[in-house]
C-alpha positions as CSV (number, residue, x, y, z in Angstrom):
1,M,10.5,-22.3,15.0
2,T,9.3,-24.1,18.2
3,T,5.9,-23.7,19.7
4,D,4.4,-24.3,22.9
5,A,1.2,-26.3,23.5
6,T,-1.1,-23.4,22.5
7,G,0.7,-22.8,19.2
8,T,2.5,-19.6,20.4
9,G,6.0,-19.3,19.0
10,T,8.7,-19.7,21.4
11,G,11.7,-19.5,19.2
12,T,13.0,-16.3,20.8
13,G,10.5,-15.7,23.6
14,T,9.7,-12.2,22.1
15,G,6.4,-13.2,20.5
16,T,7.7,-11.8,17.0
17,E,8.1,-15.2,15.3
18,P,6.7,-14.9,11.7
19,Y,4.3,-17.8,12.1
20,V,2.1,-19.4,14.7
21,R,0.6,-22.9,14.7
22,V,-3.3,-23.2,14.2
23,G,-4.3,-25.3,17.2
24,R,-3.1,-28.9,17.0
25,S,-3.4,-29.0,13.2
26,G,0.4,-28.5,12.4
27,L,-0.7,-25.6,10.1
28,F,1.4,-22.5,10.5
29,V,0.1,-19.1,9.4
30,D,1.3,-15.5,9.5
31,R,0.5,-13.6,12.7
32,V,-1.1,-10.9,10.7
33,G,-3.5,-11.7,7.9
34,L,-4.7,-9.5,4.9
35,G,-8.3,-8.9,4.5
36,T,-9.3,-8.3,0.9
37,M,-13.1,-8.0,1.1
38,Q,-13.1,-4.6,-0.2
39,F,-11.0,-5.3,-3.3
40,G,-13.3,-4.9,-6.3
41,W,-15.8,-2.9,-4.4
42,S,-14.4,0.2,-2.8
43,V,-10.8,-0.5,-3.8
44,D,-10.1,-0.6,-7.5
45,E,-7.7,-2.9,-9.2
46,T,-4.8,-0.5,-9.1
47,G,-5.2,0.0,-5.4
48,A,-5.7,-3.6,-4.7
49,F,-2.4,-4.5,-6.4
50,D,-0.7,-1.6,-4.4
51,V,-1.9,-3.1,-1.2
52,L,-0.8,-6.7,-2.3
53,D,2.6,-5.5,-3.4
54,A,3.2,-3.7,0.0
55,Y,2.1,-6.9,1.9
56,A,4.4,-9.1,-0.2
57,E,7.4,-6.5,0.4
58,L,6.7,-6.9,4.1
59,S,7.1,-10.7,3.7
60,G,3.3,-11.4,3.9
61,N,2.2,-14.6,2.2
62,F,-0.9,-16.5,1.3
63,E,0.6,-20.1,1.6
64,T,-1.1,-22.5,3.9
């Protein structure tokens, strides 16, 4: 994937590239992040694993 000076993906020009660069750091992250603050509080363990499984099936990742 190539990026412009702002870190926006420019590989296809559609804005649908899976990763974007964080500033000038060289770090690339998913365009969509998964917030898990509710896990263990209002979402039980089974529900949390269901959400994580769905996120992984949609190619989400936690790697940095």
